[in-house]
PDB file of N, CA, C, O and CB in Angstrom:
ATOM      1  N   MET A   1      -4.079 -43.517  10.377  1.00  0.00           N
ATOM      2  CA  MET A   1      -3.455 -43.090  11.105  1.00  0.00           C
ATOM      3  C   MET A   1      -2.130 -42.477  10.079  1.00  0.00           C
ATOM      4  O   MET A   1      -1.568 -41.406  10.308  1.00  0.00           O
ATOM      5  CB  MET A   1      -3.301 -44.115  12.180  1.00  0.00           C
ATOM      6  N   ASN A   2      -1.822 -43.290   9.056  1.00  0.00           N
ATOM      7  CA  ASN A   2      -0.431 -42.606   8.297  1.00  0.00           C
ATOM      8  C   ASN A   2      -1.176 -41.192   7.522  1.00  0.00           C
ATOM      9  O   ASN A   2      -0.645 -40.088   7.397  1.00  0.00           O
ATOM     10  CB  ASN A   2       0.446 -43.939   6.842  1.00  0.00           C
ATOM     11  N   ARG A   3      -2.279 -41.519   7.151  1.00  0.00           N
ATOM     12  CA  ARG A   3      -2.670 -40.553   6.006  1.00  0.00           C
ATOM     13  C   ARG A   3      -2.981 -39.044   6.957  1.00  0.00           C
ATOM     14  O   ARG A   3      -2.798 -37.968   6.388  1.00  0.00           O
ATOM     15  CB  ARG A   3      -4.266 -41.244   5.010  1.00  0.00           C
ATOM     16  N   LYS A   4      -3.380 -39.067   8.187  1.00  0.00           N
ATOM     17  CA  LYS A   4      -3.632 -38.176   8.667  1.00  0.00           C
ATOM     18  C   LYS A   4      -2.085 -37.284   9.054  1.00  0.00           C
ATOM     19  O   LYS A   4      -1.854 -36.085   8.899  1.00  0.00           O
ATOM     20  CB  LYS A   4      -4.562 -38.643   9.665  1.00  0.00           C
ATOM     21  N   LYS A   5      -1.250 -38.290   9.559  1.00  0.00           N
ATOM     22  CA  LYS A   5       0.257 -37.848   9.700  1.00  0.00           C
ATOM     23  C   LYS A   5       0.847 -37.128   8.732  1.00  0.00           C
ATOM     24  O   LYS A   5       1.420 -36.072   8.999  1.00  0.00           O
ATOM     25  CB  LYS A   5       1.103 -38.886   9.824  1.00  0.00           C
ATOM     26  N   LYS A   6       0.771 -37.640   7.438  1.00  0.00           N
ATOM     27  CA  LYS A   6       1.221 -37.289   6.043  1.00  0.00           C
ATOM     28  C   LYS A   6       0.602 -35.995   5.877  1.00  0.00           C
ATOM     29  O   LYS A   6       1.356 -35.036   5.707  1.00  0.00           O
ATOM     30  CB  LYS A   6       0.793 -38.337   4.874  1.00  0.00           C
ATOM     31  N   ILE A   7      -0.689 -35.803   5.899  1.00  0.00           N
ATOM     32  CA  ILE A   7      -1.415 -34.676   5.625  1.00  0.00           C
ATOM     33  C   ILE A   7      -0.883 -33.715   6.806  1.00  0.00           C
ATOM     34  O   ILE A   7      -0.602 -32.596   6.376  1.00  0.00           O
ATOM     35  CB  ILE A   7      -3.043 -34.970   5.586  1.00  0.00           C
ATOM     36  N   ASN A   8      -0.710 -33.854   7.973  1.00  0.00           N
ATOM     37  CA  ASN A   8      -0.028 -32.687   8.943  1.00  0.00           C
ATOM     38  C   ASN A   8       1.125 -32.378   8.669  1.00  0.00           C
ATOM     39  O   ASN A   8       1.338 -31.169   8.761  1.00  0.00           O
ATOM     40  CB  ASN A   8       0.097 -32.952  10.302  1.00  0.00           C
ATOM     41  N   ASP A   9       2.315 -33.250   8.239  1.00  0.00           N
ATOM     42  CA  ASP A   9       3.265 -33.253   7.862  1.00  0.00           C
ATOM     43  C   ASP A   9       3.433 -32.247   6.897  1.00  0.00           C
ATOM     44  O   ASP A   9       4.413 -31.504   6.945  1.00  0.00           O
ATOM     45  CB  ASP A   9       3.491 -34.296   7.612  1.00  0.00           C
ATOM     46  N   ILE A  10       2.387 -32.129   5.834  1.00  0.00           N
ATOM     47  CA  ILE A  10       2.414 -31.299   4.670  1.00  0.00           C
ATOM     48  C   ILE A  10       2.173 -30.006   4.921  1.00  0.00           C
ATOM     49  O   ILE A  10       2.757 -29.101   4.326  1.00  0.00           O
ATOM     50  CB  ILE A  10       1.562 -31.686   3.737  1.00  0.00           C
ATOM     51  N   LEU A  11       1.292 -29.827   5.824  1.00  0.00           N
ATOM     52  CA  LEU A  11       0.358 -28.533   6.256  1.00  0.00           C
ATOM     53  C   LEU A  11       1.747 -28.050   7.285  1.00  0.00           C
ATOM     54  O   LEU A  11       1.869 -26.832   7.410  1.00  0.00           O
ATOM     55  CB  LEU A  11      -1.579 -28.969   7.256  1.00  0.00           C
ATOM     56  N   LYS A  12       2.478 -28.671   7.800  1.00  0.00           N
ATOM     57  CA  LYS A  12       3.349 -28.023   8.791  1.00  0.00           C
ATOM     58  C   LYS A  12       4.493 -27.545   8.321  1.00  0.00           C
ATOM     59  O   LYS A  12       5.301 -26.823   8.905  1.00  0.00           O
ATOM     60  CB  LYS A  12       3.678 -28.813   9.797  1.00  0.00           C
ATOM     61  N   LYS A  13       4.539 -28.041   7.071  1.00  0.00           N
ATOM     62  CA  LYS A  13       6.062 -27.525   6.160  1.00  0.00           C
ATOM     63  C   LYS A  13       5.512 -26.667   5.067  1.00  0.00           C
ATOM     64  O   LYS A  13       6.289 -26.065   4.327  1.00  0.00           O
ATOM     65  CB  LYS A  13       7.097 -28.957   5.306  1.00  0.00           C
ATOM     66  N   LYS A  14       4.649 -26.607   4.971  1.00  0.00           N
ATOM     67  CA  LYS A  14       3.846 -25.484   4.456  1.00  0.00           C
ATOM     68  C   LYS A  14       3.841 -24.319   5.087  1.00  0.00           C
ATOM     69  O   LYS A  14       4.106 -23.309   4.436  1.00  0.00           O
ATOM     70  CB  LYS A  14       2.631 -25.773   4.362  1.00  0.00           C
ATOM     71  N   GLN A  15       3.583 -24.239   6.278  1.00  0.00           N
ATOM     72  CA  GLN A  15       3.466 -23.129   7.108  1.00  0.00           C
ATOM     73  C   GLN A  15       4.827 -22.819   7.559  1.00  0.00           C
ATOM     74  O   GLN A  15       5.096 -21.645   7.812  1.00  0.00           O
ATOM     75  CB  GLN A  15       2.520 -23.355   8.236  1.00  0.00           C
ATOM     76  N   LYS A  16       5.635 -23.649   7.679  1.00  0.00           N
ATOM     77  CA  LYS A  16       7.015 -23.371   8.244  1.00  0.00           C
ATOM     78  C   LYS A  16       7.514 -22.278   7.248  1.00  0.00           C
ATOM     79  O   LYS A  16       8.001 -21.202   7.597  1.00  0.00           O
ATOM     80  CB  LYS A  16       8.049 -24.769   8.306  1.00  0.00           C
ATOM     81  N   ARG A  17       7.302 -22.757   5.769  1.00  0.00           N
ATOM     82  CA  ARG A  17       8.108 -22.008   4.501  1.00  0.00           C
ATOM     83  C   ARG A  17       7.516 -20.541   4.713  1.00  0.00           C
ATOM     84  O   ARG A  17       8.126 -19.472   4.736  1.00  0.00           O
ATOM     85  CB  ARG A  17       7.710 -22.713   2.718  1.00  0.00           C
ATOM     86  N   ALA A  18       6.035 -20.819   4.875  1.00  0.00           N
ATOM     87  CA  ALA A  18       5.552 -19.496   4.954  1.00  0.00           C
ATOM     88  C   ALA A  18       5.868 -18.363   5.702  1.00  0.00           C
ATOM     89  O   ALA A  18       5.818 -17.190   5.332  1.00  0.00           O
ATOM     90  CB  ALA A  18       4.582 -19.583   5.158  1.00  0.00           C
ATOM     91  N   ASN A  19       6.317 -18.972   7.175  1.00  0.00           N
ATOM     92  CA  ASN A  19       7.035 -18.419   8.443  1.00  0.00           C
ATOM     93  C   ASN A  19       8.203 -17.847   8.021  1.00  0.00           C
ATOM     94  O   ASN A  19       8.427 -16.639   8.101  1.00  0.00           O
ATOM     95  CB  ASN A  19       7.370 -19.455   9.527  1.00  0.00           C
ATOM     96  N   ALA A  20       8.969 -18.672   7.567  1.00  0.00           N
ATOM     97  CA  ALA A  20      10.550 -18.626   7.120  1.00  0.00           C
ATOM     98  C   ALA A  20      10.562 -17.097   6.229  1.00  0.00           C
ATOM     99  O   ALA A  20      11.289 -16.130   6.455  1.00  0.00           O
ATOM    100  CB  ALA A  20      11.068 -20.244   5.940  1.00  0.00           C
ATOM    101  N   LYS A  21       9.497 -17.242   5.146  1.00  0.00           N
ATOM    102  CA  LYS A  21       9.452 -15.902   4.276  1.00  0.00           C
ATOM    103  C   LYS A  21       9.328 -14.523   4.964  1.00  0.00           C
ATOM    104  O   LYS A  21       9.816 -13.477   4.538  1.00  0.00           O
ATOM    105  CB  LYS A  21       8.256 -15.968   3.349  1.00  0.00           C
ATOM    106  N   LEU A  22       8.540 -14.692   6.189  1.00  0.00           N
ATOM    107  CA  LEU A  22       8.082 -13.540   6.905  1.00  0.00           C
ATOM    108  C   LEU A  22       9.340 -13.056   7.708  1.00  0.00           C
ATOM    109  O   LEU A  22       9.381 -11.844   7.921  1.00  0.00           O
ATOM    110  CB  LEU A  22       6.806 -13.887   7.852  1.00  0.00           C
ATOM    111  N   HIS A  23      10.202 -13.695   8.105  1.00  0.00           N
ATOM    112  CA  HIS A  23      10.983 -13.464   9.124  1.00  0.00           C
ATOM    113  C   HIS A  23      12.580 -13.465   8.293  1.00  0.00           C
ATOM    114  O   HIS A  23      13.458 -14.283   8.567  1.00  0.00           O
ATOM    115  CB  HIS A  23      10.675 -14.658  10.368  1.00  0.00           C
ATOM    116  N   THR A  24      12.700 -12.541   7.404  1.00  0.00           N
ATOM    117  CA  THR A  24      14.004 -12.312   6.632  1.00  0.00           C
ATOM    118  C   THR A  24      14.918 -11.908   7.562  1.00  0.00           C
ATOM    119  O   THR A  24      14.396 -11.318   8.508  1.00  0.00           O
ATOM    120  CB  THR A  24      13.945 -11.283   5.505  1.00  0.00           C
ATOM    121  N   SER A  25      16.372 -12.050   7.628  1.00  0.00           N
ATOM    122  CA  SER A  25      17.378 -11.755   8.513  1.00  0.00           C
ATOM    123  C   SER A  25      17.884 -10.496   7.787  1.00  0.00           C
ATOM    124  O   SER A  25      17.859 -10.395   6.561  1.00  0.00           O
ATOM    125  CB  SER A  25      18.451 -12.954   8.756  1.00  0.00           C
ATOM    126  N   ASN A  26      18.410  -9.408   8.731  1.00  0.00           N
ATOM    127  CA  ASN A  26      19.254  -8.228   8.309  1.00  0.00           C
ATOM    128  C   ASN A  26      20.834  -8.490   8.381  1.00  0.00           C
ATOM    129  O   ASN A  26      21.680  -7.596   8.419  1.00  0.00           O
ATOM    130  CB  ASN A  26      18.893  -6.991   9.246  1.00  0.00           C
ATOM    131  N   LYS A  27      21.029  -9.539   8.389  1.00  0.00           N
ATOM    132  CA  LYS A  27      22.396  -9.977   8.178  1.00  0.00           C
ATOM    133  C   LYS A  27      23.088  -9.702   6.754  1.00  0.00           C
ATOM    134  O   LYS A  27      22.541 -10.037   5.703  1.00  0.00           O
ATOM    135  CB  LYS A  27      22.400 -11.424   8.431  1.00  0.00           C
ATOM    136  N   PRO A  28      24.299  -9.082   6.805  1.00  0.00           N
ATOM    137  CA  PRO A  28      24.673  -8.868   5.771  1.00  0.00           C
ATOM    138  C   PRO A  28      24.980  -9.991   4.795  1.00  0.00           C
ATOM    139  O   PRO A  28      25.193 -11.049   5.385  1.00  0.00           O
ATOM    140  CB  PRO A  28      25.518  -8.168   5.994  1.00  0.00           C
ATOM    141  N   ARG A  29      25.060 -10.064   3.514  1.00  0.00           N
ATOM    142  CA  ARG A  29      25.040 -10.846   2.418  1.00  0.00           C
ATOM    143  C   ARG A  29      26.744 -11.439   2.697  1.00  0.00           C
ATOM    144  O   ARG A  29      27.592 -10.581   2.941  1.00  0.00           O
ATOM    145  CB  ARG A  29      24.612  -9.885   0.861  1.00  0.00           C
ATOM    146  N   TYR A  30      27.072 -12.595   2.655  1.00  0.00           N
ATOM    147  CA  TYR A  30      28.302 -13.439   2.750  1.00  0.00           C
ATOM    148  C   TYR A  30      29.146 -12.965   1.518  1.00  0.00           C
ATOM    149  O   TYR A  30      28.731 -13.110   0.368  1.00  0.00           O
ATOM    150  CB  TYR A  30      27.966 -15.104   2.716  1.00  0.00           C
ATOM    151  N   ILE A  31      30.329 -12.403   1.813  1.00  0.00           N
ATOM    152  CA  ILE A  31      31.145 -12.103   0.658  1.00  0.00           C
ATOM    153  C   ILE A  31      32.263 -12.883   0.987  1.00  0.00           C
ATOM    154  O   ILE A  31      32.707 -12.808   2.133  1.00  0.00           O
ATOM    155  CB  ILE A  31      31.472 -10.601   0.391  1.00  0.00           C
ATOM    156  N   SER A  32      32.810 -13.653   0.124  1.00  0.00           N
ATOM    157  CA  SER A  32      34.174 -14.814   0.385  1.00  0.00           C
ATOM    158  C   SER A  32      35.341 -13.799   0.118  1.00  0.00           C
ATOM    159  O   SER A  32      35.354 -12.817  -0.624  1.00  0.00           O
ATOM    160  CB  SER A  32      34.292 -16.413  -0.920  1.00  0.00           C
ATOM    161  N   LYS A  33      36.566 -14.443   1.140  1.00  0.00           N
ATOM    162  CA  LYS A  33      37.834 -13.639   0.964  1.00  0.00           C
ATOM    163  C   LYS A  33      38.278 -13.281  -0.312  1.00  0.00           C
ATOM    164  O   LYS A  33      38.568 -12.104  -0.525  1.00  0.00           O
ATOM    165  CB  LYS A  33      38.875 -14.274   1.499  1.00  0.00           C
ATOM    166  N   ALA A  34      38.404 -14.369  -1.449  1.00  0.00           N
ATOM    167  CA  ALA A  34      38.585 -14.074  -2.554  1.00  0.00           C
ATOM    168  C   ALA A  34      37.762 -12.729  -3.093  1.00  0.00           C
ATOM    169  O   ALA A  34      38.417 -11.738  -3.415  1.00  0.00           O
ATOM    170  CB  ALA A  34      38.359 -15.221  -3.175  1.00  0.00           C
ATOM    171  N   GLU A  35      36.448 -12.720  -3.173  1.00  0.00           N
ATOM    172  CA  GLU A  35      35.880 -11.766  -3.647  1.00  0.00           C
ATOM    173  C   GLU A  35      36.131 -10.446  -2.891  1.00  0.00           C
ATOM    174  O   GLU A  35      36.033  -9.398  -3.531  1.00  0.00           O
ATOM    175  CB  GLU A  35      34.635 -12.120  -3.748  1.00  0.00           C
ATOM    176  N   ARG A  36      36.530 -10.402  -1.240  1.00  0.00           N
ATOM    177  CA  ARG A  36      36.878  -9.203  -0.727  1.00  0.00           C
ATOM    178  C   ARG A  36      38.161  -8.628  -1.403  1.00  0.00           C
ATOM    179  O   ARG A  36      38.354  -7.445  -1.683  1.00  0.00           O
ATOM    180  CB  ARG A  36      37.026  -9.355   0.709  1.00  0.00           C
ATOM    181  N   ALA A  37      38.942  -9.602  -1.598  1.00  0.00           N
ATOM    182  CA  ALA A  37      40.444  -9.151  -2.024  1.00  0.00           C
ATOM    183  C   ALA A  37      40.088  -8.550  -3.765  1.00  0.00           C
ATOM    184  O   ALA A  37      40.588  -7.543  -4.267  1.00  0.00           O
ATOM    185  CB  ALA A  37      41.797 -10.831  -1.946  1.00  0.00           C
ATOM    186  N   LYS A  38      39.201  -9.400  -4.365  1.00  0.00           N
ATOM    187  CA  LYS A  38      39.455  -8.485  -5.777  1.00  0.00           C
ATOM    188  C   LYS A  38      38.610  -7.411  -5.446  1.00  0.00           C
ATOM    189  O   LYS A  38      39.123  -6.393  -5.911  1.00  0.00           O
ATOM    190  CB  LYS A  38      38.996  -9.192  -7.367  1.00  0.00           C
ATOM    191  N   ILE A  39      37.669  -7.179  -4.925  1.00  0.00           N
ATOM    192  CA  ILE A  39      36.975  -5.915  -4.450  1.00  0.00           C
ATOM    193  C   ILE A  39      37.881  -4.911  -4.349  1.00  0.00           C
ATOM    194  O   ILE A  39      38.059  -4.059  -5.220  1.00  0.00           O
ATOM    195  CB  ILE A  39      36.295  -6.030  -3.161  1.00  0.00           C
ATOM    196  N   GLU A  40      38.504  -4.987  -3.240  1.00  0.00           N
ATOM    197  CA  GLU A  40      39.620  -4.430  -2.708  1.00  0.00           C
ATOM    198  C   GLU A  40      40.975  -3.830  -3.793  1.00  0.00           C
ATOM    199  O   GLU A  40      41.535  -2.757  -3.572  1.00  0.00           O
ATOM    200  CB  GLU A  40      40.059  -5.563  -1.770  1.00  0.00           C
ATOM    201  N   ALA A  41      41.268  -4.556  -4.724  1.00  0.00           N
ATOM    202  CA  ALA A  41      42.010  -4.478  -5.644  1.00  0.00           C
ATOM    203  C   ALA A  41      41.600  -3.413  -6.895  1.00  0.00           C
ATOM    204  O   ALA A  41      42.343  -2.785  -7.650  1.00  0.00           O
ATOM    205  CB  ALA A  41      42.140  -5.771  -5.969  1.00  0.00           C
ATOM    206  N   GLU A  42      40.112  -3.459  -6.816  1.00  0.00           N
ATOM    207  CA  GLU A  42      39.688  -2.855  -8.198  1.00  0.00           C
ATOM    208  C   GLU A  42      39.474  -1.690  -7.537  1.00  0.00           C
ATOM    209  O   GLU A  42      39.637  -0.776  -8.345  1.00  0.00           O
ATOM    210  CB  GLU A  42      38.391  -3.477  -9.127  1.00  0.00           C
ATOM    211  N   GLU A  43      39.135  -1.194  -6.256  1.00  0.00           N
ATOM    212  CA  GLU A  43      39.252   0.271  -5.515  1.00  0.00           C
ATOM    213  C   GLU A  43      40.693   0.638  -5.351  1.00  0.00           C
ATOM    214  O   GLU A  43      41.012   1.824  -5.435  1.00  0.00           O
ATOM    215  CB  GLU A  43      38.559   0.295  -3.979  1.00  0.00           C
ATOM    216  N   ALA A  44      41.335  -0.028  -5.188  1.00  0.00           N
ATOM    217  CA  ALA A  44      42.795   0.490  -5.307  1.00  0.00           C
ATOM    218  C   ALA A  44      43.327   0.968  -6.455  1.00  0.00           C
ATOM    219  O   ALA A  44      44.108   1.914  -6.553  1.00  0.00           O
ATOM    220  CB  ALA A  44      43.651  -0.415  -5.001  1.00  0.00           C
ATOM    221  N   ALA A  45      42.804   0.169  -7.481  1.00  0.00           N
ATOM    222  CA  ALA A  45      43.185   0.522  -8.864  1.00  0.00           C
ATOM    223  C   ALA A  45      42.782   1.910  -9.285  1.00  0.00           C
ATOM    224  O   ALA A  45      43.566   2.712  -9.792  1.00  0.00           O
ATOM    225  CB  ALA A  45      42.587  -0.448  -9.813  1.00  0.00           C
ATOM    226  N   ALA A  46      41.371   2.170  -9.018  1.00  0.00           N
ATOM    227  CA  ALA A  46      40.402   3.123  -9.083  1.00  0.00           C
ATOM    228  C   ALA A  46      40.974   4.496  -8.311  1.00  0.00           C
ATOM    229  O   ALA A  46      40.816   5.645  -8.723  1.00  0.00           O
ATOM    230  CB  ALA A  46      39.061   2.507  -8.443  1.00  0.00           C
ATOM    231  N   LYS A  47      41.557   4.163  -7.298  1.00  0.00           N
ATOM    232  CA  LYS A  47      41.847   5.591  -6.272  1.00  0.00           C
ATOM    233  C   LYS A  47      42.925   6.277  -6.998  1.00  0.00           C
ATOM    234  O   LYS A  47      42.712   7.317  -7.622  1.00  0.00           O
ATOM    235  CB  LYS A  47      42.443   5.264  -4.516  1.00  0.00           C
ATOM    236  N   PRO A  48      44.228   5.643  -6.920  1.00  0.00           N
ATOM    237  CA  PRO A  48      45.262   6.510  -8.180  1.00  0.00           C
ATOM    238  C   PRO A  48      44.813   7.866  -8.952  1.00  0.00           C
ATOM    239  O   PRO A  48      45.116   9.059  -8.955  1.00  0.00           O
ATOM    240  CB  PRO A  48      45.486   5.474  -9.522  1.00  0.00           C
ATOM    241  N   ASN A  49      43.766   6.839  -9.714  1.00  0.00           N
ATOM    242  CA  ASN A  49      43.262   7.834 -10.791  1.00  0.00           C
ATOM    243  C   ASN A  49      42.669   9.031 -10.262  1.00  0.00           C
ATOM    244  O   ASN A  49      43.077  10.155 -10.550  1.00  0.00           O
ATOM    245  CB  ASN A  49      42.239   7.224 -11.683  1.00  0.00           C
ATOM    246  N   GLU A  50      41.499   8.745  -9.322  1.00  0.00           N
ATOM    247  CA  GLU A  50      40.742   9.907  -8.845  1.00  0.00           C
ATOM    248  C   GLU A  50      41.866  10.522  -8.163  1.00  0.00           C
ATOM    249  O   GLU A  50      41.864  11.632  -8.695  1.00  0.00           O
ATOM    250  CB  GLU A  50      39.414   9.620  -7.910  1.00  0.00           C
ATOM    251  N   GLU A  51      42.668  10.524  -7.468  1.00  0.00           N
ATOM    252  CA  GLU A  51      43.586  11.393  -6.755  1.00  0.00           C
ATOM    253  C   GLU A  51      44.331  12.097  -7.682  1.00  0.00           C
ATOM    254  O   GLU A  51      44.600  13.282  -7.485  1.00  0.00           O
ATOM    255  CB  GLU A  51      44.467  10.700  -5.847  1.00  0.00           C
ATOM    256  N   SER A  52      44.743  11.429  -8.799  1.00  0.00           N
ATOM    257  CA  SER A  52      45.412  12.381  -9.687  1.00  0.00           C
ATOM    258  C   SER A  52      44.559  13.278 -10.402  1.00  0.00           C
ATOM    259  O   SER A  52      45.072  14.381 -10.587  1.00  0.00           O
ATOM    260  CB  SER A  52      46.187  11.717 -10.627  1.00  0.00           C
ATOM    261  N   VAL A  53      43.314  13.113 -10.894  1.00  0.00           N
ATOM    262  CA  VAL A  53      42.190  13.641 -11.080  1.00  0.00           C
ATOM    263  C   VAL A  53      42.014  14.651 -10.256  1.00  0.00           C
ATOM    264  O   VAL A  53      41.931  15.730 -10.842  1.00  0.00           O
ATOM    265  CB  VAL A  53      41.283  12.835 -11.024  1.00  0.00           C
ATOM    266  N   SER A  54      41.913  14.703  -8.927  1.00  0.00           N
ATOM    267  CA  SER A  54      41.634  15.774  -8.031  1.00  0.00           C
ATOM    268  C   SER A  54      42.657  16.812  -7.813  1.00  0.00           C
ATOM    269  O   SER A  54      42.504  18.025  -7.669  1.00  0.00           O
ATOM    270  CB  SER A  54      41.328  15.252  -6.830  1.00  0.00           C
ATOM    271  N   SER A  55      43.799  16.057  -7.819  1.00  0.00           N
ATOM    272  CA  SER A  55      44.899  16.952  -7.611  1.00  0.00           C
ATOM    273  C   SER A  55      45.111  17.964  -8.856  1.00  0.00           C
ATOM    274  O   SER A  55      45.694  19.039  -8.720  1.00  0.00           O
ATOM    275  CB  SER A  55      46.182  16.090  -7.357  1.00  0.00           C
ATOM    276  N   ASN A  56      44.635  17.556  -9.947  1.00  0.00           N
ATOM    277  CA  ASN A  56      44.678  18.553 -11.132  1.00  0.00           C
ATOM    278  C   ASN A  56      43.715  19.424 -11.172  1.00  0.00           C
ATOM    279  O   ASN A  56      43.839  20.587 -11.557  1.00  0.00           O
ATOM    280  CB  ASN A  56      44.645  17.982 -12.366  1.00  0.00           C
ATOM    281  N   GLU A  57      42.379  18.733 -10.646  1.00  0.00           N
ATOM    282  CA  GLU A  57      41.635  20.087 -10.416  1.00  0.00           C
ATOM    283  C   GLU A  57      41.934  21.181  -9.376  1.00  0.00           C
ATOM    284  O   GLU A  57      41.576  22.353  -9.491  1.00  0.00           O
ATOM    285  CB  GLU A  57      40.377  19.775 -10.139  1.00  0.00           C
ATOM    286  N   VAL A  58      42.445  20.802  -8.621  1.00  0.00           N
ATOM    287  CA  VAL A  58      42.840  21.650  -7.469  1.00  0.00           C
ATOM    288  C   VAL A  58      43.832  22.818  -7.914  1.00  0.00           C
ATOM    289  O   VAL A  58      43.721  24.012  -7.636  1.00  0.00           O
ATOM    290  CB  VAL A  58      43.533  20.731  -6.352  1.00  0.00           C
ATOM    291  N   SER A  59      44.912  22.146  -8.735  1.00  0.00           N
ATOM    292  CA  SER A  59      45.976  22.949  -8.950  1.00  0.00           C
ATOM    293  C   SER A  59      45.687  23.868 -10.243  1.00  0.00           C
ATOM    294  O   SER A  59      46.498  24.626 -10.774  1.00  0.00           O
ATOM    295  CB  SER A  59      47.226  22.072  -9.076  1.00  0.00           C
ATOM    296  N   ASP A  60      44.317  23.626 -10.644  1.00  0.00           N
ATOM    297  CA  ASP A  60      43.566  24.766 -11.860  1.00  0.00           C
ATOM    298  C   ASP A  60      43.245  25.940 -11.717  1.00  0.00           C
ATOM    299  O   ASP A  60      42.747  26.562 -12.655  1.00  0.00           O
ATOM    300  CB  ASP A  60      42.387  24.488 -12.328  1.00  0.00           C
TER     301      ASP A  60
END
């Protein structure tokens, strides 16, 4: 009985893993609060440079 149970458990786990691979989530990847702040700071630092470049192009 134990041998059958062990084999069945192994097969069930294998099937469960295979099904999990097929059903991937469309949920976006989690980004921590610190990482969001870092990205926002980088964008803010890049924005003034872009604005000054675009304003110079318009005046030319």
